[in-house]
C-alpha positions as CSV (number, residue, x, y, z in Angstrom):
1,X,8.4,-16.2,5.8
2,X,5.9,-18.8,4.7
3,X,3.3,-17.6,2.1
4,X,-0.3,-18.7,2.3
5,X,-3.4,-18.8,0.2
6,X,-6.8,-18.3,1.9
7,X,-8.8,-21.4,2.6
8,X,-12.0,-21.9,4.6
9,X,-10.0,-24.7,6.4
10,X,-7.1,-22.4,7.3
11,X,-4.0,-21.1,5.5
12,X,-2.2,-23.5,3.1
13,X,1.4,-22.8,2.2
14,X,1.7,-21.8,-1.5
15,X,5.2,-23.3,-1.6
16,X,3.6,-26.8,-1.0
17,X,1.1,-26.4,-3.8
18,X,2.7,-24.6,-6.8
19,X,6.1,-23.4,-7.9
20,X,6.8,-19.7,-8.5
21,X,6.4,-18.3,-12.0
22,X,9.3,-18.7,-14.4
23,X,10.9,-15.4,-13.5
24,X,10.8,-16.4,-9.9
25,X,9.4,-13.1,-8.8
26,X,6.7,-13.1,-6.1
27,X,3.1,-12.2,-6.8
28,X,2.4,-8.4,-6.7
29,X,-0.9,-6.9,-5.7
30,X,-1.2,-3.1,-5.6
31,X,-4.1,-1.2,-4.0
32,X,-5.3,2.2,-5.2
33,X,-8.2,4.4,-4.1
34,X,-9.1,7.5,-2.2
35,X,-8.0,8.1,1.4
36,X,-9.8,6.2,4.1
37,X,-11.7,3.8,1.8
38,X,-10.2,0.7,3.3
39,X,-6.8,0.1,1.6
40,X,-5.1,-0.5,4.9
41,X,-7.8,-3.0,5.9
42,X,-7.3,-4.9,2.7
43,X,-3.5,-4.8,3.1
44,X,-3.9,-6.1,6.7
45,X,-6.0,-9.0,5.4
46,X,-3.5,-10.0,2.7
47,X,-0.7,-9.8,5.3
48,X,-2.5,-11.8,8.0
49,X,-4.5,-14.4,6.0
50,X,-2.5,-14.8,2.8
51,X,1.0,-14.3,4.1
52,X,1.9,-11.3,1.9
53,X,4.7,-8.9,2.8
54,X,3.6,-5.3,2.8
55,X,5.1,-2.3,1.1
56,X,4.3,1.4,0.7
57,X,6.0,3.5,-1.8
58,X,6.5,6.2,0.8
59,X,7.8,4.0,3.6
60,X,11.3,5.5,3.3
61,X,9.8,9.0,2.9
62,X,7.7,8.6,6.1
63,X,10.8,7.6,8.0
64,X,12.6,10.6,6.7
65,X,9.6,12.8,7.5
66,X,9.5,11.4,11.1
67,X,13.2,12.3,11.5
68,X,12.6,15.8,10.1
69,X,9.6,16.4,12.4
70,X,11.6,15.1,15.4
71,X,14.4,17.6,14.4
72,X,11.8,20.4,14.3
73,X,9.8,19.5,17.5
74,X,12.6,17.9,19.5
75,X,10.2,15.1,20.5
76,X,10.2,11.6,19.0
77,X,6.7,10.7,20.1
78,X,5.1,13.9,18.7
79,X,7.0,13.3,15.4
80,X,5.7,9.8,15.2
81,X,2.2,10.9,15.8
82,X,2.6,13.6,13.1
83,X,3.4,10.9,10.5
84,X,1.4,7.8,11.6
85,X,-0.9,9.0,14.3
86,X,-3.6,11.4,15.5
87,X,-1.6,14.5,14.7
88,X,-1.3,13.9,11.0
89,X,-4.4,15.9,10.0
90,X,-4.3,18.4,12.8
91,X,-3.1,22.0,12.5
92,X,0.5,22.0,13.9
93,X,2.1,24.8,15.8
94,X,5.4,23.4,14.8
95,X,4.9,24.0,11.0
96,X,4.7,27.2,9.0
97,X,1.2,28.6,8.9
98,X,0.0,25.9,11.4
99,X,-0.6,23.6,8.5
100,X,-1.3,19.9,9.2
101,X,1.7,17.5,8.8
102,X,-0.2,15.9,5.8
103,X,0.6,19.1,3.9
104,X,4.3,18.4,4.2
105,X,3.9,14.6,3.6
106,X,1.9,15.2,0.5
107,X,4.4,17.5,-1.0
108,X,7.4,15.5,0.0
109,X,5.7,12.4,-1.4
110,X,5.1,14.2,-4.7
111,X,8.8,15.2,-4.8
112,X,9.9,11.6,-4.2
113,X,7.3,10.0,-6.5
114,X,7.1,12.5,-9.3
115,X,10.4,14.4,-9.3
116,X,12.9,11.7,-8.0
117,X,10.9,8.9,-9.6
118,X,9.8,5.4,-8.8
119,X,13.4,4.1,-8.6
120,X,13.7,6.1,-5.4
121,X,10.3,5.0,-3.9
122,X,8.5,1.8,-4.7
123,X,11.4,0.1,-6.5
124,X,13.5,0.6,-3.4
125,X,10.8,-0.9,-1.1
126,X,10.1,-3.9,-3.3
127,X,13.8,-4.5,-3.8
128,X,14.3,-4.4,0.0
129,X,11.5,-7.0,0.5
130,X,12.8,-9.3,-2.2
131,X,16.3,-9.3,-0.7
132,X,14.9,-10.4,2.6
133,X,12.3,-12.9,1.3
134,X,12.6,-13.5,-2.4
135,X,9.5,-15.7,-2.9
136,X,7.0,-14.0,-0.7
137,X,4.1,-12.3,-2.4
138,X,3.9,-8.5,-1.9
139,X,1.0,-6.1,-1.4
140,X,1.6,-2.4,-2.0
141,X,-0.8,-0.5,0.2
142,X,-1.3,2.6,-1.9
143,X,-0.4,3.0,-5.6
144,X,-0.4,6.6,-6.9
145,X,2.5,7.9,-9.1
146,X,4.1,4.4,-9.3
147,X,1.2,2.5,-11.0
148,X,2.6,2.4,-14.6
149,X,6.0,1.0,-13.3
150,X,4.2,-1.5,-11.0
151,X,2.0,-2.9,-13.9
152,X,5.2,-3.2,-16.0
153,X,6.6,-5.5,-13.3
154,X,3.6,-7.8,-13.7
155,X,1.6,-6.2,-10.8
156,X,-2.1,-6.7,-10.4
157,X,-3.9,-3.4,-9.5
158,X,-7.0,-3.4,-7.3
159,X,-9.1,-0.3,-6.8
160,X,-10.8,-0.1,-3.3
161,X,-14.0,2.0,-3.2
162,X,-16.5,3.0,-0.5
163,X,-19.6,4.3,-2.2
164,X,-20.6,7.7,-1.0
165,X,-17.2,8.4,0.6
166,X,-15.4,11.6,-0.6
167,X,-12.3,11.5,1.6
168,X,-10.3,14.5,3.0
169,X,-10.7,17.7,1.0
170,X,-7.8,19.0,-1.0
171,X,-5.7,15.8,-1.1
172,X,-3.6,16.3,-4.2
173,X,-2.8,12.6,-4.8
174,X,-6.5,11.7,-5.1
175,X,-6.6,13.2,-8.6
176,X,-3.6,11.1,-9.6
177,X,-4.9,7.8,-8.2
178,X,-8.3,8.4,-9.9
179,X,-6.5,8.0,-13.3
180,X,-4.9,4.7,-12.4
181,X,-6.1,1.8,-14.6
182,X,-7.2,-0.9,-12.2
183,X,-7.5,-4.6,-13.1
184,X,-10.2,-5.2,-10.5
185,X,-12.3,-3.3,-8.0
186,X,-13.3,-4.0,-4.4
187,X,-16.4,-2.0,-3.4
188,X,-17.9,-2.1,0.0
189,X,-19.7,0.1,2.5
190,X,-19.0,-1.9,5.7
191,X,-15.9,-3.6,7.1
192,X,-17.3,-7.1,7.0
193,X,-18.4,-6.6,3.4
194,X,-15.0,-5.2,2.5
195,X,-13.1,-8.1,4.0
196,X,-15.5,-10.7,2.4
197,X,-15.1,-9.1,-1.0
198,X,-11.3,-8.8,-0.6
199,X,-11.1,-12.5,0.3
200,X,-13.0,-13.6,-2.7
201,X,-11.0,-11.4,-5.1
202,X,-7.6,-12.3,-3.7
203,X,-8.4,-16.1,-3.5
204,X,-9.4,-16.0,-7.1
205,X,-6.2,-14.1,-8.1
206,X,-4.1,-16.5,-6.1
207,X,-5.6,-19.4,-8.0
208,X,-4.9,-17.7,-11.4
209,X,-1.4,-17.1,-10.3
210,X,-0.9,-20.7,-9.3
211,X,-2.2,-21.9,-12.6
212,X,0.2,-19.7,-14.5
213,X,3.2,-20.8,-12.4
C-alpha cells in the first residue's frame, strides 16, 4: 500500500520524498479521548488522505465478541450489530439483566488490555499490520490501557476533544484514557473544524517525521 502525506495539490507518496527512520518502523499515531468525540473521524482522515493503515487494540476482541454474540443469539447479523452497529448501546434481551452489549465489550476489553496485557492486544494488531505492509504508517484509533507501551515504541499520542461533550455515562475506560499523557490535542466542536485541525496537526507531524528520517 502506498503511503501519502497531505498536500493541497493532492496526495504525495512519502516513499518518493524521504526514507524511513533508521529502525525502519512506520510512523505511529495514536488517538485518545472520550467516546464519540471524533476519534473515528480523525482515523478515517488519516486512512483516506494520508495513507495510514488503521489499528484498534480491541480489533481481535471485537471479532471474538461477535462470535460469542452469534453463539448466544444464533444470528450473525444481530451479533454484528451488537458489536459495531445500532444495538451496541441498546438493552439486549439476549444478555443477563438485559444489559447493553457495551457492558460485555467494556469488561472483555479490560480483561484483554489490563489482565492479559498489551502483548495480546495492540502489539498483536501492529505486528499483523507490519507483516502485511512493513513501511506503511499506522493510526491507532483508540488508545486506553496500551498508551505507555505505545509511546515506548515511538508512538505520537493525540488527544481528541469536543468541548462540552460528556460522552456515555458510566464508561469505565474514560477514566483510564483521561490519564493518558498526550503529545498534542485536536479540539473542535464541528466536523469541518475537526477535519481541518486534524489535517494541520498531522501534516506538521508528517513533516517532522520526514526531517528525522
